[in-house]
Backbone bond lengths (Angstrom), bond angles and torsions (degrees), N, CA, C in turn:
res aa  C-N    CA-C-N  psi(-1)  N-CA   C-N-CA  omega(-1)  CA-C   N-CA-C  phi
1 M - - - 1.450 - - 1.523 108.78 -
2 L 1.288 116.07 132.31 1.454 120.83 177.82 1.521 109.28 -75.89
3 P 1.327 117.33 147.69 1.464 119.76 179.66 1.517 111.74 -67.42
4 D 1.345 115.39 156.92 1.459 119.45 174.35 1.508 108.65 -62.99
5 I 1.309 116.08 147.67 1.463 121.68 178.70 1.515 107.64 -95.34
6 E 1.294 114.87 128.77 1.452 120.02 179.99 1.520 109.37 -95.29
7 V 1.316 116.41 120.50 1.457 120.68 176.28 1.521 106.64 -84.46
8 V 1.315 115.94 118.78 1.456 121.02 -177.23 1.519 108.49 -85.78
9 G 1.335 115.26 110.39 1.460 120.22 -179.06 1.505 110.18 55.94
10 Q 1.293 116.90 -141.31 1.461 122.07 176.65 1.525 109.56 -115.06
11 T 1.340 116.42 30.99 1.446 120.89 -179.45 1.521 109.59 -57.35
12 P 1.329 118.24 115.87 1.457 120.41 -177.01 1.528 113.40 -72.20
13 N 1.329 117.74 -21.33 1.453 120.68 -177.98 1.528 109.43 -141.48
14 P 1.336 116.12 75.02 1.468 118.88 -178.49 1.523 110.81 -69.54
15 A 1.312 115.47 168.28 1.466 120.56 174.76 1.526 108.57 -72.83
16 V 1.309 115.48 155.71 1.463 121.88 177.89 1.529 110.39 -53.67
17 S 1.332 117.09 -37.45 1.469 121.30 -177.60 1.530 112.98 -60.79
18 A 1.325 118.13 -22.99 1.463 121.36 179.86 1.520 112.23 -77.13
19 V 1.324 116.93 -15.78 1.464 121.53 -173.45 1.529 112.50 -117.81
20 M 1.318 116.90 -25.07 1.463 120.98 -172.88 1.528 112.15 -64.14
21 T 1.323 114.36 158.00 1.460 122.01 170.57 1.523 106.16 -85.20
22 K 1.318 116.35 122.93 1.463 120.13 -175.35 1.527 113.04 -84.44
23 Q 1.316 116.79 -26.62 1.468 120.12 179.82 1.530 108.89 -92.32
24 V 1.325 114.81 84.63 1.458 121.56 -175.54 1.529 109.19 -77.24
25 V 1.327 115.76 133.65 1.453 120.92 175.19 1.525 106.76 -91.43
26 T 1.320 115.74 124.51 1.460 121.06 -176.24 1.525 110.26 -122.07
27 I 1.314 114.24 164.43 1.463 121.16 174.27 1.521 107.79 -143.37
28 D 1.321 115.74 149.02 1.452 120.90 177.78 1.526 109.80 -76.09
29 R 1.299 117.10 143.27 1.467 122.32 -176.50 1.524 113.21 -61.84
30 D 1.326 117.66 -20.10 1.466 121.18 -178.76 1.524 113.38 -90.01
31 Q 1.318 117.61 -6.32 1.467 120.71 178.57 1.523 110.07 -70.07
32 S 1.326 116.57 161.67 1.461 121.08 179.71 1.529 109.94 -80.94
33 I 1.336 115.32 157.88 1.456 118.44 176.86 1.530 110.85 -68.50
34 G 1.324 116.59 -23.24 1.465 119.76 173.96 1.518 110.93 -64.45
35 A 1.324 116.66 -43.22 1.467 121.20 176.96 1.525 110.10 -63.50
36 A 1.331 116.55 -39.11 1.466 120.85 179.35 1.526 110.73 -65.10
37 L 1.316 116.82 -46.10 1.460 121.29 -179.41 1.529 110.61 -63.24
38 D 1.322 116.60 -40.96 1.458 120.83 177.55 1.531 110.89 -61.73
39 L 1.330 116.86 -44.13 1.463 121.82 179.20 1.527 110.73 -62.89
40 M 1.320 117.27 -43.64 1.467 120.76 178.67 1.529 110.79 -61.18
41 R 1.293 116.57 -44.16 1.469 119.91 -178.33 1.521 112.03 -68.00
42 R 1.329 117.20 -40.54 1.469 120.02 178.75 1.523 112.13 -65.62
43 R 1.334 116.66 -35.31 1.472 121.32 -176.99 1.530 112.60 -94.14
44 H 1.334 117.90 -3.34 1.466 123.19 179.67 1.527 111.53 58.12
45 I 1.336 114.50 49.65 1.469 121.09 179.30 1.527 109.25 -131.17
46 R 1.337 115.71 165.74 1.463 120.30 -179.46 1.527 113.40 -117.73
47 H 1.332 117.88 -2.52 1.464 120.93 -177.97 1.522 110.37 -136.71
48 L 1.318 115.30 141.75 1.462 121.85 173.41 1.524 108.66 -125.63
49 C 1.316 115.72 139.90 1.456 119.65 170.14 1.525 106.45 -84.35
50 V 1.311 116.39 129.18 1.459 122.45 -176.92 1.519 108.29 -96.97
51 M 1.326 114.90 128.41 1.453 120.22 -174.25 1.519 111.69 -113.28
52 D 1.326 114.65 148.09 1.460 123.38 170.14 1.524 104.04 -121.23
53 G 1.322 115.44 89.87 1.459 119.85 -170.50 1.518 108.70 70.22
54 A 1.335 117.23 -124.40 1.464 121.67 179.09 1.528 112.22 -94.58
55 R 1.336 116.79 1.40 1.471 121.90 -175.48 1.528 111.12 -99.97
56 L 1.331 116.19 133.84 1.457 121.12 174.37 1.525 108.48 -66.39
57 S 1.329 115.33 124.73 1.456 120.69 -176.46 1.526 112.38 -106.02
58 G 1.339 116.45 -25.58 1.456 120.24 -178.64 1.512 111.01 173.33
59 V 1.328 115.31 -169.91 1.465 122.40 178.36 1.520 107.58 -130.48
60 L 1.313 116.00 140.44 1.454 121.97 177.73 1.518 108.28 -122.86
61 S 1.325 115.62 127.54 1.466 119.74 177.48 1.527 109.21 -107.94
62 E 1.308 114.86 160.36 1.458 120.34 176.32 1.531 109.23 -59.56
63 R 1.310 116.65 -36.69 1.465 121.40 178.19 1.531 110.70 -63.49
64 D 1.343 117.82 -40.03 1.469 121.21 177.17 1.524 110.53 -59.06
65 V 1.331 115.77 -45.49 1.471 121.00 -179.02 1.525 110.23 -63.86
66 N 1.319 116.56 -50.08 1.462 119.83 -177.77 1.528 112.04 -61.92
67 G 1.322 117.11 -33.57 1.453 120.90 178.51 1.525 113.50 -70.24
68 A 1.320 116.90 -22.45 1.464 121.25 -179.35 1.524 112.71 -89.19
69 L 1.308 117.02 -11.78 1.462 121.34 -175.34 1.525 112.20 -94.71
70 P 1.333 116.40 145.71 1.465 118.16 170.48 1.531 108.40 -69.25
71 S 1.301 116.82 163.09 1.459 120.57 -179.04 1.526 111.08 -60.91
72 P 1.339 117.22 131.67 1.468 119.49 176.94 1.530 111.56 -68.89
73 M 1.330 116.98 -11.65 1.463 121.25 178.67 1.531 110.81 -82.06
74 G 1.325 116.40 -13.71 1.468 121.10 -179.91 1.514 110.66 -88.07
75 D 1.294 115.04 -136.04 1.465 122.79 -178.85 1.533 109.57 -69.16
76 Q 1.320 116.83 108.75 1.468 121.90 -176.48 1.527 111.84 -62.61
77 K 1.324 116.76 -36.65 1.468 120.30 -179.82 1.526 110.22 -65.71
78 L 1.331 116.95 -41.91 1.463 121.62 177.87 1.530 110.52 -63.13
79 F 1.327 116.33 -40.94 1.464 121.65 178.35 1.533 110.56 -61.23
80 E 1.319 117.05 -48.31 1.472 121.52 -179.25 1.523 111.75 -65.79
81 Q 1.343 116.62 -37.13 1.461 120.38 176.30 1.521 110.72 -61.97
82 A 1.323 116.04 -43.26 1.465 121.03 -179.76 1.523 110.49 -62.85
83 L 1.330 116.63 -42.13 1.467 120.28 179.03 1.525 111.59 -55.97
84 E 1.316 116.21 -40.56 1.470 120.05 -174.79 1.520 114.23 -91.13
85 S 1.329 117.92 -21.05 1.464 119.12 -173.05 1.531 114.44 -101.40
86 I 1.315 117.93 -20.27 1.468 119.73 -178.08 1.527 109.21 -86.81
87 P 1.334 117.72 120.10 1.470 119.90 179.40 1.533 111.73 -77.75
88 V 1.305 114.98 148.72 1.464 121.93 177.40 1.526 110.98 -52.24
89 A 1.335 117.11 -39.88 1.465 121.85 -176.47 1.522 112.53 -58.67
90 S 1.333 117.48 -28.12 1.470 119.20 -177.34 1.527 112.78 -84.39
91 V 1.334 117.25 -8.78 1.465 121.39 -176.15 1.530 112.31 -116.82
92 M 1.317 117.00 -26.23 1.475 121.47 -174.98 1.521 111.50 -64.27
93 R 1.325 114.07 161.44 1.461 120.76 171.75 1.528 107.82 -88.40
94 C 1.329 115.20 113.86 1.469 120.46 178.59 1.526 108.79 -75.31
95 N 1.295 116.31 169.27 1.475 121.00 178.11 1.521 110.80 51.76
96 A 1.316 115.31 54.42 1.467 120.95 -178.67 1.522 110.72 -55.11
97 I 1.307 114.70 140.59 1.457 121.06 174.53 1.522 105.68 -78.99
98 T 1.308 117.20 124.89 1.457 121.96 -175.16 1.521 111.09 -124.55
99 V 1.329 115.24 167.55 1.462 121.84 173.14 1.519 108.19 -132.12
100 E 1.301 115.44 160.69 1.464 121.65 175.52 1.520 109.30 -89.55
101 A 1.320 116.59 147.16 1.469 122.04 -177.26 1.530 112.03 -57.48
102 G 1.310 117.99 -34.70 1.464 121.45 -177.47 1.514 114.39 -86.72
103 Q 1.315 117.26 -3.04 1.468 121.12 -178.64 1.527 110.00 -67.10
104 A 1.330 116.13 147.73 1.463 121.27 178.18 1.534 109.31 -64.28
105 L 1.318 115.70 137.02 1.456 121.48 -178.19 1.522 112.26 -59.03
106 A 1.322 117.85 -39.51 1.466 120.99 -179.85 1.528 110.83 -59.00
107 A 1.317 117.40 -39.13 1.468 120.78 178.50 1.519 110.15 -65.94
108 A 1.329 117.31 -40.38 1.467 121.20 178.31 1.526 110.90 -63.95
109 V 1.311 117.25 -40.34 1.465 121.08 178.29 1.527 109.84 -62.81
110 R 1.311 116.66 -42.30 1.466 119.70 178.18 1.532 111.44 -62.43
111 V 1.327 116.79 -37.69 1.475 120.83 177.08 1.526 109.77 -63.26
112 M 1.336 117.06 -43.84 1.466 120.81 179.33 1.527 111.04 -61.69
113 I 1.309 116.59 -42.53 1.469 120.85 -179.91 1.527 110.18 -66.78
114 H 1.315 116.56 -47.48 1.464 121.13 -177.47 1.527 112.06 -60.46
115 H 1.329 116.68 -43.10 1.468 121.37 -176.58 1.528 112.77 -92.74
116 Q 1.322 116.37 -1.55 1.466 122.45 179.37 1.532 111.59 52.68
117 V 1.335 115.08 53.97 1.460 120.95 177.99 1.524 109.55 -118.38
118 G 1.307 115.75 152.31 1.463 121.30 -178.41 1.511 113.90 -94.20
119 C 1.334 116.62 -4.68 1.467 119.29 178.73 1.516 110.06 -156.63
120 L 1.319 113.71 159.73 1.459 121.16 174.23 1.522 108.34 -135.32
121 P 1.328 118.26 120.04 1.458 119.31 170.67 1.530 108.65 -62.83
122 V 1.329 116.02 143.11 1.463 121.47 -177.43 1.526 108.56 -109.78
123 L 1.320 115.53 126.93 1.457 121.72 -178.15 1.521 111.03 -113.30
124 E 1.308 113.80 152.64 1.465 121.52 171.62 1.519 106.23 -137.55
125 R 1.324 115.72 114.51 1.465 121.79 -175.62 1.537 111.19 52.37
126 G 1.338 115.66 41.91 1.455 121.39 176.18 1.524 115.45 81.39
127 R 1.323 117.15 -1.96 1.470 121.31 -177.67 1.523 109.66 -106.24
128 L 1.345 116.73 136.93 1.457 122.20 179.04 1.528 109.80 -67.60
129 V 1.347 116.27 121.60 1.468 120.75 -178.74 1.527 112.85 -124.10
130 G 1.336 116.86 -6.44 1.450 118.89 -178.85 1.509 111.50 -179.95
131 I 1.326 114.59 -176.31 1.459 122.03 175.47 1.518 106.86 -147.00
132 V 1.311 116.67 138.85 1.459 120.75 174.87 1.526 106.49 -114.78
133 T 1.336 115.66 128.42 1.459 121.92 -175.41 1.525 110.13 -122.33
134 R 1.322 114.84 168.48 1.463 119.04 174.92 1.525 110.42 -58.04
135 S 1.324 117.28 -37.89 1.472 120.52 178.67 1.520 111.24 -61.34
136 D 1.324 117.52 -41.14 1.466 120.94 176.85 1.523 110.22 -59.60
137 L 1.326 115.81 -43.44 1.466 120.42 -178.03 1.529 111.33 -68.40
138 L 1.314 117.43 -38.49 1.456 120.13 177.80 1.529 111.49 -67.73
139 R 1.336 116.81 -36.90 1.467 120.37 175.93 1.526 110.68 -62.20
140 L 1.324 116.23 -41.63 1.456 121.09 177.87 1.517 110.19 -63.25
141 L 1.310 117.45 -45.10 1.457 121.77 178.77 1.532 111.36 -59.72
142 A 1.314 116.52 -44.35 1.479 120.17 179.17 1.528 110.86 -60.73
143 R 1.337 115.95 -41.47 1.478 119.42 178.20 1.509 111.89 -63.81
144 M 1.322 114.98 -40.57 1.473 119.03 -178.12 1.527 111.01 -68.73
145 L 1.323 117.05 -29.26 1.454 121.01 -178.72 1.530 112.93 -83.35
146 D 1.317 116.56 -16.60 1.488 120.25 178.28 1.509 111.65 -69.30
């Protein structure tokens, strides 16, 4: 479960850091897509930040994983083999589009819309410190409308 988003005062355009999820769920680029899918399902999330050591290597979405898999309605053995044999690195989106923690939230939203992405890893001095997702933005909107 993602943490509640705290709306700071009535700031119409807070920094990304005020809205982002700070406890980012990550996976190593060498892990299997089966491990990634299992992690997403256990944590009830749709995006993972893919790491190469301490460096952000890319982003993996549930849609990316499902698109790489054969149909589960077909050969079950082939499906299970694919889950365990395909590495995250071969399916992830490299060169992830990122934002800085201090960047204005409105600018980050425009980046998400322009690039048609559901999340943005958040960096601070090149280090991964959070992730902002559509769910985070919808939670903020709901709070503002209350």
